[in-house]
C-alpha positions, -999 to 999 in steps of 0.1 A, spaced: 646 130 -390 655 169 -392 627 180 -410 608 160 -389 621 177 -358 616 209 -378 580 203 -382 576 196 -345 595 231 -335 572 249 -356 541 231 -336 513 254 -348 529 279 -373 504 283 -400 524 311 -417 553 309 -441 559 281 -463 570 245 -462 591 229 -490 584 193 -504 613 174 -487 602 189 -454 563 181 -461 574 143 -472 597 135 -447 573 147 -417 547 123 -433 569 94 -440 587 94 -402 550 101 -387 539 72 -408 567 46 -396 560 58 -361 525 54 -362 527 19 -377 556 10 -351 535 21 -319 503 5 -332 523 -27 -334 536 -18 -298 499 -18 -289 495 -49 -305 522 -67 -281 513 -48 -250 477 -55 -250 466 -15 -252 447 -21 -283 410 -22 -280 389 -20 -312 410 -4 -342 430 18 -321 456 17 -295 465 41 -267 503 48 -277 490 52 -313 462 74 -303 479 97 -281 509 101 -305 481 107 -333 467 135 -312 503 146 -305 510 153 -342 476 164 -354 481 202 -352 518 197 -366 504 175 -394 480 203 -403 504 231 -400 530 218 -425 501 208 -450 487 246 -449 523 256 -452 529 229 -479 500 245 -499 517 280 -492 546 270 -509 526 262 -543 508 299 -535 477 284 -523 459 293 -492 450 267 -462 414 268 -474 427 241 -498 426 215 -470 387 211 -473 393 193 -503 396 164 -477 361 164 -476 353 158 -514 357 119 -510 382 102 -529 385 130 -556 398 156 -527 425 131 -515 439 124 -545 437 163 -561 454 175 -523 484 146 -532 489 163 -565 491 199 -549 513 186 -521 535 167 -549 539 199 -569 569 221 -571 568 249 -550 574 287 -563 609 296 -565 610 332 -557 587 349 -531 552 347 -532 522 363 -512 532 336 -484 568 348 -476 603 338 -490 611 304 -506 616 281 -479 652 274 -472 664 237 -470 664 220 -434 700 219 -422 712 197 -391 
């Protein structure tokens, strides 16, 4: 949970680096919250069509932090944020981005900054 909060504290920080744990824990917690809010939308009857009010508001709230942690994760592997445009290359782009996110980051400093420190409590 500390990683999730750490990403939210760096709301739109597109500079620096994010470690694998920070990125994947944010993604996991964000997905769980999104699913829970979707269920709550169904229970409360605030769902219209394929999206509900609560889950839509949450998605909008974490859109920029999600982009920033994704860019910082790419920086950790010594790649620029423009690599996010792979999303637009149908299925292959998504798969390649997941591979890049899963790679171990550079051990030392790179052009985007020092190695990210582990998130502490």
